[in-house]
N, C-alpha and C positions, 0 to 999 in steps of 0.2 A: 670594426665590426662588433656590434654589441653581443654580449654573451647570452646564450639561451638560458632562461631561468630553469633551475633544477626542479624536478617534480617534488611535491611536498613530502616530508618525511612520513614514513609509515611504520608504526610500532604497534604490536598487538597489545590491546588494553588489558592491564593486569586485573581490573575489576570485573571483567566479563567471565561469568561462570556457567552460562547456560548451554545445554546440549540441544535444545529445541527452541523454535519460535512458534508458539501456539496462540498467543493473544497478547494484547497490551495491558490487560487488567492485572496480570501477575508481574509485570515489569515495573521497576522503580523509575523515578525521574532520571536517575543516573544512568540506568540501562538504556533508556530511550535516547538520552543525549549521546551516549557512546555510539549507538547505531547511526544517529544522524551525522555525527562527526566523521565516522568511518565512511559513510556514504559520500560525503563531500570530498574527503581525501582520496578515496579510490577513483571517484569520477575525475578529479583533477589530474591524478597520475595517468589515467588512461588518455585523457586529452593531451597531456604534455608529451607522452611518448608516441601516441598514435599507433601503438601495438598492443596485442594481448598481454596481460600480466600473467605471470607463471605461478601465482600464489596458490592455486589449486590444481596445479599440474599433477596428473595421476589420479585425481579424484573423479567420481562419477555421480551425477545428480539425475534422479528419475522424476519426471513430471507425471503424476497420477491424477488425471483430471476426469471426474465423473459428471461435471457440468461444463457447458460451453464457456469458452474464454478466448478473447483476442489479446488484450493488453497484458494481463497477468501471466498467462502461459508463455507468450512470446518474450516478455521481458525477463522472466526467470531463465529461459533458455539462453537469451542473449547475455544475461548477467553471468551465468555459469561459464559460457564460452569466453567472455572477456577476461575471466580469471584463469583460463587455461584448463577448465574441467571439461570432461565429456558429458554428454546428456543422453538420456533414454526417454523417448516420448511414448507415453501410454495413452490409449484412447479406449474407453469402455465399449464403444461400438465395435463389434466384431471380435472382442476379446473373450476369454473364458468366463467372464462374468455373465455373458449372455447364455452360457451353458450351465449356469448354476453355481459357479465358484463364488465363495464368499469374498467380501471386501478384504477381510484380514488375510485370507489365504492368497489372494491376488497380491497384496502388498508384500507378504512374506516371500512369495515366489520371485518378485522383482528384487527384493533385498538379497535373496540367495544368489543372484547373478553377480553380486559384488558391488552394489551401489553404496555410496557413503551418506547420501541424503535422499529423502523422499519429500517432494513438494506435492501437496494433495489439496484438491478441491472436491467437495461433496455437498449434496443438498441437505444432509442431516447434520444438525448441530452436534458438536462434540466428537466428530470423526477423527480429527487430527489428534485430540487427546487420547482417543482409543488406540490409534496407531502408535503413539509414543509409548504406550504401555506394553505393546506387543513386539515392537521392532528394536533392534540394537542400534540401528543407524539414526541419524538426526532426522527430525520431522519438522517441516515448515508448513504452516497453515496458509493456504492460498484462498481461504474462504470456506466456512462450514455452515451452510444454510444461512439463517439470519443472525448467527451468533457473533463471529468476528472475522475481520480481514486485516490482520496486523500490518502487513506491508503496505496496504492502501492507506491506513491511518498514518503510518510513518512517512510515506511520500507526500501526503497532504500537509503534514506538519513541517516537513523539510521545505516545501514550497513556500509556506507562510514565513518560516524563519529566514529564508533567502531574501524575501521581499521586505520584511519588516525588522530583521535583525534579531528579534526575540518574539516568542509567543506570549510571554508573561504580560498580563494586563490587557491583552487584546480581547475584544468581544467577537466571537465567532458563532455564526448562525448556520445550523444544518437545516435545510429546507426541503420538504417533500415527504416521501414515504419513509418515515422514521421507523415504524414498527417492524418492517421487513428488511431493514438495512443493516447488514454486517459492517458496512463502512461507517455508519453513524456510531455504532457501539465502539469500534476501535478508535475513531476520532475523539469521542467523548472521554474515554479512559486516558488517551495520550495527552489531549489538550488540557484536561483538568490537572493532571500530574505536573504539567509544565507551567501552570499558573494562569491559564486563559479562563475567561468567563464564557460559558457555552449556552447557547439558546437553541432549542429544537422548535421548529415551526412547521405547521402543516395542518391539514384537516384533522378534526378531532377523531375521526375514524381511523387515522393513521398514526396516532400518538397515544400509546397506552399510559396508564397511571404510573407504571414502573419507572418511567424516565425521570419523574420528579425525585424518586428515591436515589437516583444516581447523582443528585446535586446539581441538576441543570435547570435553567429557566425554560418554562413551557409557554409557547405563544401559538395562537391560531390566526394571528393577524400579521401578515408580512409587512404591510405598510406601516404598522405601528412601531415595529422594531427597526426598520431600515436605517433611520437616522443615527442609531447607536452602533451599527455594525461596522467592524473593520474588515471582516471577511464573510463572504457568503459561499457556502458549499451546497450546490444544488443537486439533490438526489433524484434519480428517475423513479417513476411509479412502477413498481414491480408487479404488474398484473399477473405474471406467471405464478406468483406465490399467494394469490388471493382467490378465495372461493367465490366472493361476490364483489361487485364493483363498489369501491369505497366512497364514490361521489357521483352525482347525476351524470356528468359528462366530462370529457377531456377539455372541452371548450370552457366549461365553468371553472375547472381547476386552473387553467391557464389564466383566466381573468383574475383569479384571486392570488395565485402564487408564482406565475411565470415572471422571470426577471426580464424586463423589457426597457426600452429607452426612457419611458416615463418614470419608471422606478429608479433607473440610474440617476435621474435628476433629483430624486428624493434622497439619494445616498450621499455618503462622504465622497469627496472628489477622488480620494485615493483608495477607495474600496477595492478589495481583491475579489474577483469572480472565479470560483472554482467549480468543477464538476468531475466526479470520478469516472464518468463514462460507462457505457455508451450514452451520449446525450440524445435527447429527443427534441430537436429544434421545433419551436412553436408550442411546446408543452411546458417544460420547466425553464426554458431559456429561448430567447429569440435569436435569430442569426446575427443581428447587429451587435448584440451583447456577447455572444459566444466568440465572435471574431473581433471584438473591440479591444481597445488599448488596456482595459482593466482586467481582461481575461488572461488567466495563467494556466489554462487547461492543457495546452501542449507542454508547458513546463512541468506539469504534474506527470505527464507521460514519460518525459525524459528522466525525471527524478525517480520514476519507478524502477528503471534499470539500475540506477545508482544505489537505491535502498536495498534492492535484492542482491546486488553485489556485496554490500556490507553484511547482510544477513548470512549469506553463504560463507563469506570469509570468516566471520566471527564464530560460526558453528563448525567449520571444517578446516580453518587455517591453522598453521603451525605457530603456536604462541612462543616457541623457542627460536623462531627464525630471526636472523639478524635484521636490524632496522634497515629500511630502504630496499630490501631485496624484492624483486618481483617483476621486472621487465622481461619480456619474452626472450630477449637476446642477451640476458645477463651473463650467460656462459658461452656466448658465441662471438666473442671479440668486441662486443659493444662496450661503450663507456659505462662503467658502473656508477650507480647513483651515490 
């Protein structure tokens, strides 16, 4: 009978010195690689044992979301629970915020209940940085307006790395509503630090001049860049953040920028098709492409849990814990790793 492979070794990285995860702009290439490596190791350990890890047993993570979320909120909760942490779920609807309590006072109240980390999403850029200045616990940015969404950028990069081995030297295009996209900003910072060539593509009304200052290539013609692209990340149009419609009609946008079967034939045979979600079928992507063999959209969702496990562990974990500790039954008669 063949022996069951041992879970991968887990050791707290000595080079990690951060208390918060607020953006990718301030992280080094080494920091980003540390997060990606930890995500893969933690995911492999969870799959190998089939049980919760006890790495954050006794810790509490609070989700403070002031904007709607499905993937990010649920995956942060699942990530915390897979690490053995407790979670507190906050919704601004029906809370004291509706009675006039300030954002900072709300966060301080939650912290006073004994939480170790706050995961926050807010429509205003810079809110996670503001919290980090006022709270003693760790703060993780789950999206602050159009500014950044660091864990989304990390999970996108992890998905590329898993499929291509490395990000360095790849051409990655972000297509769609660039101006209002926090996902685009985090992807740009992370991809460039790891050596990718980044193109932003979309209508001129949705790409401001500032993007060129970030060292990316700007294009308004998807068909012209497709043959060069190794990866396409298709961003939805965020009508909720726009005062006026940026193009005549959704149909016209789809004709110019939707990834469809015809454009797939113009692309590299092994192109990766990504989308941070929620996707609008028939607008930025057609069903046959979203569900096709080059699509890694569901892999992105799966990697979201892994990346958020890594972020929570690196911010809250015990750097002095012995290597390989962490299965839920480590002290209950199970076989030690």
